[in-house]
C-alpha positions, 0 to 999 in steps of 0.5 A: 671394158672402157668403151662399154662403161662409158657408154653406158654412162652416156646412156645414164646420163642421156636418160637423166637429163631427159627426165630433168626436162621433162621434170622443167617442162611439166613443171612449167605447163602445170605450175598454176595447177600444182606445186613443186611437189606435186608432180609425184611420178615421171615414166617413159611411154614410148620413143617413136621411130622419127625420135620424138618421146612420150613420158606419163607425169602423175601429179596431185591432180591428174596425170598428164602426157609430156612429148618431145617434138622429133628433131628437126621440128618447126615452131610453125608446123607445132602450132598448125598441128595444135590449132587444130588439136585444141579446135576438135578437143573443144567437142570431142572428149576422145582429143587430148586436150592441150595444156598452157604455159603461164604465157598462153603457149602449148609448146616450150622449148627446154634444152633445144627441144620442143615439147607440149603437155597433155592430158594423160588419156586412159585406155590400151591400144586394141589386140590384133590378135584378139582370138575372139572376132567379135570383139576383134572386129567390133573394135574395128567398127568403133575405131572408124566411128571415132575417125568419122567423128574427128572428120566430122569436126574438123570439115568445119575448118574448111573442105576444098578439092584438089589431087591429095597430096598422099597420092602425090607423095607415094607415086613420088617414092614409088618411083625413088624406090624403083632405084634404091630397093634394087641395091638395098635388096641385093644387100640382104645377106646383111640383114637378119630376122624379119627384116631379112625376112621382108628383103626376100619377099621383095626381092620375089615380088617387089617388081609386081607389087611395084608395078600394081602400085603405081597402076592403082594410084596413076590415075589418081593424080589426075583425079581431084577429090576432097581435102580437109584436115585429117590424122594421116598417121592413125593407125591402131596403137594411136586409138585407145579403148577401154571397156570397148569403147574408145577412149582416146586418140593420140599423136597428131604428129603428121596431121595434114590436109588430105583425104579422108580416104587416107586415115580410112586406109591407115586404120583398116591397114593396121590390121591383119586380114584373117581367114574366117570372121567379117573382113576389117573394110566392111566394118570400119565402113560399117562404121564409118557411114554410121556418122558421116558420108563416106563418097564412092571415090573416097571408098575406091582410093581408101584401098588403093592406098591400103595396097600401096601402103602395104608395099611402100612400108616394107620397101622403105624398112628394108631401104633404110636398114639394108640401103642405108643403115639408119639407126632407130631407137630400139635397135634392130629389135625394134626394128624387127618387131615393126616389119614383123608386124607388116609381114603379117598384114601381106600373109608372110609367116614369120 
């Protein structure tokens, strides 16, 4: 009991310290907007698997999002992301404007962590389980429109032609998985819930899935495509809707130069294919091309990346949990929830 009480006491202290840090961050970023008494409420919104966290701050002059960057985050990387985010926010209302402190900085260090503060973006993520095929497809289309608008804006910061980093990174990971995945699968007896089902699925199918992913991506390691600033992690939870309209795109941690095909693969891949109704790829392409061109090679690569992502994502979780015994915020329950969603994407019954 003493150990449990000490653990709970540590958690409470850690949580209290976190909120104190957020209060300090908000006061530094919003000192020109509000008095110390103007900060009315702070609530934790989410804590990502990477170790970052987002807090919602209600004040007398509106709502703001305070984000703690994952450790270790480098200031030059944060500055790179913020430069593109601020550039996009100048003309796109769906991109959250970053606040600056008294010295014009968009990130500050408080209690050994980097923080940022931005306007709170209203809305909720699209519901992948919506029974209405029309509304579901319309959300996919409108999200693709928003992504195209972001690409159109960031293309002004330069487009170059080269091998897509996303292809190189996935081929490297596929080579690593060839070594570490079999060992992780062999330990599946210690797993429970969705992660156990994922390991069983990969025990039966990993050889074929691995081979298909390598065969699909290998030609692109010699085939240059257009590269520009893209989001790289624009899945369903990161695009917000209200009254059927996109009201915000959030979470820019992964933003880098890469192919636009990656964003389309991530966006479409975060929705589950249905036996009836329109195909997610079809409605996404209609939406994207209503705003911006997509080259035939980009359309093709998006499909190949999407296929590889489905295998790599599942394999990563099995390796991280069974092979490396990693711990994640939210514990195994949060992991099982994420993996259950991934299993639905490959049509595995939970």
